[in-house]
ROVEXDO-485196 format. One line per field, with one value per residue (C-alpha): residue in one letter; x, y, z; residue number from 0. Coordinates in nm, 3 decimals. Layout:
<gudrens>
rest: c(A|...)
x: c(X|...)
y: c(Y|...)
z: c(Z|...)
nr: c(NUM|...)
</gudrens>
This chain:
<gudrens>
rest: c(M|A|S|A|C|A|W|S|V|A|L|V|G|L|E|G|R|I|V|E|V|E|A|D|I|G|A|G|L|P|R|T|V|L|V|G|L|P|D|S|A|L|Y|Q|A|R|D|R|C|K|A|A|V|S|N|S|G|Q|E|W|P|I|S|L|L|T|I|N|L|S|P|A|T|L|P|K|A|G|S|H|Y|D|I|A|I|V|A|A|I|L|A|A|Q|R|V|F|P|A|E|E|L|R|R|T|V|L|L|G|E|L|G|L|D|G|R|L|R|P|V|R|G|I|L|P|A|T|L|A|A|Q|Q|A|G|F|T|R|V|I|V|P|L|R|Q|A|G|E|A|E|L|V|D|G|I|E|V|F|G|I|G|S|V|T|Q|L|V|A|F|L|R|G|L|P|M|P|V|V|E|P|I|D|V|V|G|E|P|A|G|K|Y|A|N|R|R|L|D|L|A|D|V|V|G|Q|V|E|A|K|W|A|C|E|V|A|A|A|G|R|H|H|M|L|F|H|G|P|P|G|V|G|K|T|M|L|A|E|R|V|P|G|M|L|P|D|L|D|V|H|D|A|L|E|V|S|A|V|H|S|L|A|G|F|N|L|A|D|Q|L|I|T|R|P|P|Y|S|D|P|H|H|S|A|S|V|A|S|L|V|G|G|G|Q|R|M|A|K|P|G|A|I|S|C|A|H|K|G|V|L|F|L|D|D|S|T|E|A|Q|S|I|R|F|S|C|Q|P|G|C|Q|F|E|A|C|G|S|S|R|A|N|R|C|L|F|T|R|V|A|A|Q|Y|Q|C|V|A|E|A|H|P|P|R|S|L|C|N|S|V|K|G|P|R|S|K|V|S)
x: c(0.051|0.092|0.028|0.135|-0.035|0.013|-0.147|-0.417|-0.638|-1.000|-1.134|-1.404|-1.477|-1.163|-1.079|-0.829|-0.828|-0.545|-0.683|-0.447|-0.503|-0.405|-0.376|-0.421|-0.324|-0.461|-0.591|-0.915|-1.093|-0.920|-1.129|-1.075|-1.304|-1.296|-1.412|-1.446|-1.737|-1.651|-1.842|-1.934|-1.626|-1.372|-1.576|-1.467|-1.126|-1.104|-1.179|-0.906|-0.633|-0.612|-0.639|-0.348|-0.126|-0.135|-0.075|0.233|0.375|0.322|0.136|-0.249|-0.307|-0.411|-0.575|-0.832|-0.698|-0.854|-0.800|-0.925|-0.943|-0.875|-1.047|-1.353|-1.620|-1.553|-1.722|-1.468|-1.540|-1.305|-1.038|-0.732|-0.708|-0.637|-0.232|-0.201|-0.423|-0.173|0.136|-0.010|-0.085|0.244|0.460|0.211|0.395|0.744|0.746|0.954|1.022|0.704|0.922|0.925|0.622|0.644|0.547|0.442|0.093|0.019|-0.276|-0.397|-0.619|-0.516|-0.594|-0.607|-0.294|-0.119|-0.076|-0.164|-0.467|-0.478|-0.781|-0.868|-0.857|-0.377|-0.310|-0.550|-0.475|-0.098|-0.181|-0.328|-0.049|0.223|0.016|-0.031|0.321|0.388|0.706|0.688|0.358|0.365|0.116|0.022|0.364|0.161|0.054|0.379|0.406|0.057|0.146|0.491|0.350|0.322|0.589|0.738|0.688|0.874|0.667|0.761|0.580|0.516|0.374|0.290|0.293|0.571|0.789|0.619|0.790|1.065|1.136|1.081|1.275|1.572|1.598|1.623|1.275|1.113|1.040|0.673|0.405|0.221|-0.191|-0.177|-0.452|-0.783|-0.994|-1.075|-0.792|-0.811|-0.838|-0.907|-1.107|-0.850|-0.549|-0.733|-0.687|-1.007|-0.941|-1.155|-0.998|-1.169|-1.527|-1.668|-1.894|-2.046|-1.898|-2.061|-2.088|-1.755|-1.700|-1.878|-1.675|-1.338|-1.518|-1.684|-1.297|-1.125|-1.343|-1.461|-1.812|-2.111|-2.271|-2.586|-2.632|-3.015|-3.048|-3.207|-2.994|-2.685|-2.598|-2.295|-2.353|-2.186|-1.902|-1.832|-1.865|-1.650|-1.363|-1.375|-1.173|-0.892|-0.894|-0.837|-0.479|-0.291|-0.369|-0.120|0.077|-0.196|-0.499|-0.370|-0.293|-0.655|-0.788|-0.578|-0.695|-1.082|-1.028|-0.815|-1.095|-1.361|-1.196|-0.978|-0.657|-0.407|-0.101|0.132|0.092|-0.118|-0.360|-0.272|-0.564|-0.846|-1.077|-1.417|-1.736|-2.060|-2.297|-2.641|-2.936|-3.104|-2.818|-2.970|-2.871|-2.664|-2.419|-2.429|-2.327|-2.226|-2.205|-2.219|-2.290|-1.967|-1.684|-1.815|-1.731|-1.785|-1.964|-1.980|-2.028|-1.690|-1.475|-1.565|-1.387|-1.129|-1.245|-1.579|-1.915|-2.136|-2.493|-2.665|-3.016|-2.999|-3.376|-3.523|-3.357|-3.515|-3.204|-2.994|-3.052|-3.078|-2.780|-2.556|-2.657|-2.474|-2.153|-2.248|-2.309|-2.093|-1.832|-1.879|-2.135|-2.178|-2.452|-2.510|-2.632|-2.901|-2.790|-2.463|-2.477|-2.229|-2.186|-1.967|-1.850|-1.619|-1.497|-1.686|-1.524|-1.640|-1.746|-2.082|-2.129|-2.542|-2.729|-3.094|-3.291|-3.615|-3.977|-4.080|-4.428|-4.583|-4.828|-4.553|-4.340|-4.396|-4.357|-3.987|-3.655|-3.606|-3.833|-3.682|-3.365|-3.292)
y: c(-0.016|0.343|0.705|1.046|1.348|1.590|1.922|2.123|2.474|2.488|2.787|2.956|3.291|3.440|3.323|3.030|2.768|2.514|2.175|1.869|1.559|1.232|0.915|0.582|0.220|-0.033|-0.345|-0.468|-0.585|-0.367|0.015|0.330|0.512|0.882|1.128|1.512|1.627|1.592|1.700|1.489|1.523|1.539|1.185|1.044|1.117|0.763|0.630|0.876|0.846|0.509|0.469|0.772|0.570|0.223|0.390|0.533|0.266|0.260|0.041|0.137|-0.022|-0.360|-0.274|-0.005|0.322|0.565|0.943|1.257|1.609|1.809|2.006|1.744|2.032|2.232|2.153|2.080|2.151|2.072|1.802|1.982|1.757|1.510|1.549|1.592|1.274|1.042|1.214|1.120|0.779|0.698|0.889|0.636|0.380|0.508|0.556|0.888|1.047|1.203|1.472|1.610|1.705|1.963|2.297|2.225|2.265|2.033|2.174|2.046|1.707|1.398|1.221|0.856|0.873|1.034|1.355|1.683|1.888|2.220|2.345|2.710|2.932|2.875|3.222|3.309|2.900|2.971|3.312|3.151|2.893|3.175|3.375|3.069|2.990|2.739|2.790|2.578|2.506|2.224|2.253|2.196|2.271|2.522|2.674|2.757|3.124|3.178|3.101|3.241|3.582|3.562|3.645|3.463|3.131|2.863|2.710|2.396|2.280|1.912|1.773|1.385|1.148|1.033|1.364|1.410|1.087|1.200|1.513|1.416|1.183|1.428|1.219|1.364|1.317|1.232|1.383|1.379|1.615|1.859|1.976|2.305|2.531|2.575|2.891|3.249|3.520|3.712|4.125|4.134|4.431|4.579|4.503|4.657|5.080|5.263|5.632|5.891|6.093|5.827|5.965|6.286|6.486|6.455|6.755|6.708|6.316|6.316|6.597|6.400|6.091|6.226|6.380|6.026|5.913|6.155|6.047|5.709|5.790|5.602|5.733|5.708|5.772|5.800|5.867|5.632|5.391|5.425|5.750|5.612|5.537|5.189|5.352|5.631|5.354|5.151|5.423|5.506|5.203|5.389|5.701|5.536|5.483|5.145|4.882|4.882|4.559|4.489|4.502|4.375|4.028|4.095|4.126|3.866|3.603|3.691|3.650|3.310|3.184|3.242|3.011|3.299|3.219|3.467|3.368|3.414|3.762|3.982|4.201|4.539|4.754|4.833|4.530|4.565|4.386|4.439|4.142|4.157|4.297|3.992|3.826|3.582|3.695|3.368|3.493|3.829|3.722|3.412|3.163|2.780|2.502|2.499|2.629|3.003|3.113|3.512|3.636|3.905|4.166|4.035|4.024|4.396|4.477|4.753|4.858|4.906|4.748|4.862|4.787|4.801|4.870|4.860|4.963|4.741|4.403|4.429|4.126|4.383|4.656|4.438|4.234|4.577|4.713|4.500|4.562|4.983|4.963|4.728|4.712|4.339|4.042|3.715|3.391|3.132|2.883|2.731|2.383|2.482|2.775|2.928|3.281|3.327|3.652|3.802|4.124|4.375|4.692|4.892|5.173|5.136|5.276|5.245|5.310|5.358|5.423|5.699|5.598|5.505|5.721|5.992|5.774|5.614|5.937|5.973|5.576|5.579|5.500|5.701|5.649|5.301|5.444|5.523)
z: c(0.003|-0.078|-0.164|-0.244|-0.332|-0.628|-0.678|-0.893|-0.903|-0.865|-1.061|-0.899|-1.123|-1.155|-0.812|-0.767|-0.512|-0.468|-0.448|-0.328|-0.520|-0.307|-0.482|-0.228|-0.362|-0.115|-0.095|-0.237|-0.612|-0.870|-0.914|-0.928|-0.698|-0.743|-0.463|-0.401|-0.586|-0.921|-1.211|-1.490|-1.698|-1.401|-1.329|-1.595|-1.556|-1.453|-1.754|-1.968|-1.734|-1.721|-2.078|-2.076|-1.861|-2.031|-2.342|-2.189|-2.146|-1.702|-1.559|-1.405|-1.028|-1.037|-0.695|-0.487|-0.606|-0.396|-0.580|-0.350|-0.386|-0.112|-0.010|-0.039|0.020|-0.279|-0.611|-0.882|-1.232|-1.516|-1.715|-1.636|-1.308|-1.545|-1.529|-1.160|-1.111|-1.301|-1.160|-0.768|-0.917|-1.069|-0.771|-0.536|-0.762|-0.736|-1.125|-1.023|-0.666|-0.518|-0.344|-0.765|-0.717|-0.395|-0.470|-0.797|-1.006|-1.243|-1.549|-1.830|-1.974|-2.106|-2.436|-2.506|-2.612|-2.309|-2.450|-2.306|-2.474|-2.394|-2.163|-2.120|-1.770|-1.736|-1.690|-1.416|-1.224|-1.343|-1.119|-0.816|-0.786|-0.785|-0.487|-0.301|-0.276|-0.505|-0.719|-1.020|-1.325|-1.550|-1.831|-2.204|-2.401|-2.632|-2.347|-2.161|-2.333|-2.163|-1.808|-1.867|-1.856|-1.460|-1.310|-1.030|-1.100|-1.267|-1.622|-1.818|-2.062|-2.139|-2.405|-2.278|-2.003|-2.120|-2.114|-1.767|-1.606|-1.801|-1.628|-1.284|-1.330|-1.475|-1.816|-2.195|-2.298|-2.591|-2.876|-2.906|-3.148|-2.912|-2.948|-3.065|-2.890|-3.086|-2.952|-3.114|-3.072|-2.775|-2.811|-3.207|-3.200|-2.904|-3.187|-3.417|-3.371|-3.550|-3.554|-3.447|-3.793|-4.018|-3.968|-4.139|-3.983|-3.673|-3.504|-3.190|-3.168|-3.228|-2.944|-2.694|-2.733|-2.683|-2.356|-2.284|-2.329|-2.115|-1.817|-1.907|-1.899|-1.998|-2.345|-2.575|-2.869|-2.974|-3.368|-3.678|-3.829|-4.065|-3.944|-3.768|-3.412|-3.427|-3.617|-3.402|-3.033|-3.233|-3.292|-2.880|-2.744|-2.964|-2.787|-2.433|-2.302|-2.280|-2.016|-1.675|-1.583|-1.339|-1.569|-1.863|-1.665|-1.504|-1.904|-2.020|-1.748|-1.825|-2.165|-2.109|-1.878|-2.193|-2.389|-2.628|-2.719|-2.581|-2.825|-2.556|-2.520|-2.271|-2.403|-2.338|-2.485|-2.359|-2.518|-2.712|-2.711|-2.910|-2.807|-3.057|-2.916|-2.875|-2.647|-2.381|-2.017|-1.980|-2.270|-2.111|-1.785|-1.818|-1.603|-1.604|-1.370|-1.188|-1.379|-1.464|-1.792|-1.846|-2.038|-2.308|-2.050|-1.892|-2.196|-2.197|-1.900|-1.870|-2.241|-2.406|-2.406|-2.697|-2.695|-2.971|-3.003|-2.569|-2.509|-2.727|-2.512|-2.161|-2.098|-2.183|-1.942|-1.649|-1.764|-1.769|-1.472|-1.232|-1.430|-1.440|-1.065|-0.890|-1.093|-1.121|-1.217|-1.162|-1.118|-0.828|-0.816|-0.568|-0.521|-0.463|-0.217|-0.467|-0.569|-0.881|-0.924|-1.267|-1.307|-1.513|-1.503|-1.837|-1.995|-2.157|-2.494|-2.618|-2.900|-2.943|-3.216|-3.208|-3.202|-3.547|-3.512|-3.300|-3.169|-2.955|-2.902|-2.533|-2.466|-2.670|-2.579|-2.363|-2.147|-2.077|-2.007|-1.638)
nr: c(0|1|2|3|4|5|6|7|8|9|10|11|12|13|14|15|16|17|18|19|20|21|22|23|24|25|26|27|28|29|30|31|32|33|34|35|36|37|38|39|40|41|42|43|44|45|46|47|48|49|50|51|52|53|54|55|56|57|58|59|60|61|62|63|64|65|66|67|68|69|70|71|72|73|74|75|76|77|78|79|80|81|82|83|84|85|86|87|88|89|90|91|92|93|94|95|96|97|98|99|100|101|102|103|104|105|106|107|108|109|110|111|112|113|114|115|116|117|118|119|120|121|122|123|124|125|126|127|128|129|130|131|132|133|134|135|136|137|138|139|140|141|142|143|144|145|146|147|148|149|150|151|152|153|154|155|156|157|158|159|160|161|162|163|164|165|166|167|168|169|170|171|172|173|174|175|176|177|178|179|180|181|182|183|184|185|186|187|188|189|190|191|192|193|194|195|196|197|198|199|200|201|202|203|204|205|206|207|208|209|210|211|212|213|214|215|216|217|218|219|220|221|222|223|224|225|226|227|228|229|230|231|232|233|234|235|236|237|238|239|240|241|242|243|244|245|246|247|248|249|250|251|252|253|254|255|256|257|258|259|260|261|262|263|264|265|266|267|268|269|270|271|272|273|274|275|276|277|278|279|280|281|282|283|284|285|286|287|288|289|290|291|292|293|294|295|296|297|298|299|300|301|302|303|304|305|306|307|308|309|310|311|312|313|314|315|316|317|318|319|320|321|322|323|324|325|326|327|328|329|330|331|332|333|334|335|336|337|338|339|340|341|342|343|344|345|346|347|348|349|350|351|352|353|354|355|356|357|358|359|360|361|362|363|364|365|366|367|368|369)
</gudrens>
């Protein structure tokens, strides 16, 4: 009988909490028990990890294997615990010294062939590990650049279980073709700097944009379709200054948690988010059963949120109110007694159309704006 432990990170919004992954090989019939409030994706890690270990030339325990995710009262979600589970099991089998896992956080999903797959939330998880005092983090090879954006922690990119074993044994790592990161590039609108000087006419509207950008004021455009409201709103982020290091890390962490590809660089420009006026509350606020995913509002953190035809969508008005007032938005689950808080400090630029007839001019768009 033997036991060992490894460490990973549970993400609750942008807050990361260290999770200790314990593996115990004891006497009993051959089976694998996974405890610690895992969700469906994490519970299926038993089968993924067993196939990955077997296909990597290592042996899976042929007795009772108990895997505990501590703290046991914290709900855990996602597949990024796979590599930590495998590391704890192999350390319990003395494949490599268990001391090699001290002060080390492991993040990554395993394929059946033993290769590590990219996961979302690498940047906020690395930030949590660094703030918790860990000195090393092991991540999928193609996401090592994203983890290296955090100072004060050593980052190692691993492509497979065989490379992990060789690395912890101090041996040369075999060549493995890594799995690339798939996702929409983050900050694509922020990198496209549109100049307000390109707008012909609209002198008063351009002056209003300059005043709003200088004081980070919210703004409402009112006018018929086609007069340039969207064109002006798209140029507001170009007048804002670059983000400082702290804000850039925070904005990049939000986009990493949302599943965007950071391409190994911080988002240094204020982001721009323009959800459709028919967007649902869930797509605006974000959320999820356990591991919350930021919505369009949080993706505009430290940037500009443009609401097209905002007065016609009740869900947009109600969803944006917490962000405008409290600079944060979140979602709660009654069955888990858990509230997820995600940053949402943004500059809101809304637009509205005039009433179609004089009959409803009294109850037009302006009467819906508070």
